[in-house]
N, C-alpha and C positions, 0 to 999 in steps of 0.2 A: 248924610250925605258924602261921608269916607268910600271913595269910589271903591279903593283894592279890598275893603272890609265886603262889602256889597259884591262888587264881583265873587270874591271865594265863597260869600254865602251861595248863590246861585249854583255857584258849579260843585259846590257841598249836595246844596237840595236835591242837585241834575242827576247826580250820582245815586245820590241815596233812592229818587225815585224811579230813574231806570234798575237799580237791584230789588226794587220791590214789582217790578213787572210793569210800571206805568212807563214804555218810549217816547212818546208823543208829549208826554209832561216833559218828559228831562228830556229831549228835544230844543224844547221853547227854553228853561231855563237856561241848559246847557250854551245855547245859543248865542243867548240873553250876554254870558258872563264874557266869551271871547273877543269883542273887542277890547270891554273893559279893562281883562286881564289882559293881552295886549299895549294897552294906553300904561296900565301899572306897572307893565315888564317885568311880571308874575310868573317864568318862562315854566315855573313846576307846576304851578296852575292851571296854567295855558295845556301845558302838556295830559295832564289830566283832563281837562275838559275837552278836548282834541281827543283822546282816547275813546272819550265816554257818546261823543257825537261818532266816533267808525263805529263802535257795537251798535249802538244805533239804526246807523245805516248797513250794518251786514244782520243786524235779527230782522230787516226790513226788507232783506234782497238784493241793496243798492252793492255791488260789492267794488266796485268802480269809487262808488263815492266813497267808502269805507276806507278804500287804498289808499286816498287821498290824504283822509283825515289822519288814519293810522303812522302815515306816513311823517308826514309833519311832527307829532307826538315821538314817534322814535329819533326822529332825526334831536330835539329837542332833550330829551334824555341822555341819548348819548351825550349831545356838548356838556350836560351835567355830570355827567357817571354817574346814571340813579340806573342800578342794576334792577330794582322790583320794577321800575316801571317800563324799563328795556324788555324785560321778560314779558309781562302783559304783552307790552306791544307787537310782540314777533308772537306769542301765540294768539293776535288775533292773527294778522297779515298770514299767519299757519290758515285759520277758519277760511280766508277771503280764498290764499290761495287754492285750496282741498273743494271750496264753493265752484269755484272757474274749472276746476278737472285735473288741478297741476299738482295731483296727489304724491309726485316723487320731492319736488321740490317743498311741498305743506309736510311732508315726513320729517325730514332733515330739518327746517326750524323748529320743528316742538323736540325737535330732540335737540338745537343747539338750546332751545328755550329751558329742556329742562336742566341740562349738565351746570348754568346759570344757577 
């Protein structure tokens, strides 16, 4: 019944499933983890879960939804000065921009992520 632990397990399992090519199952677990992580005030894991959900949305061809999730994840990473998560977020946002036909901003974002 330890909610923070359950929330983290859901996030890690969701990310693992995403990387194993099971986005639907990943999305279910990540979405379940988000309110628990908010309640636990675990902003690192919340940022990871939102990044994962953004990647699932991107993979599903939902760039507007992906952008909202990724922007929140990036905001949390910036507040914590988590460079690794910031780079992942910026790279993924660049892919969203590219899908939307914004190629020049996408290239700039990828360049910024590379510098970090």
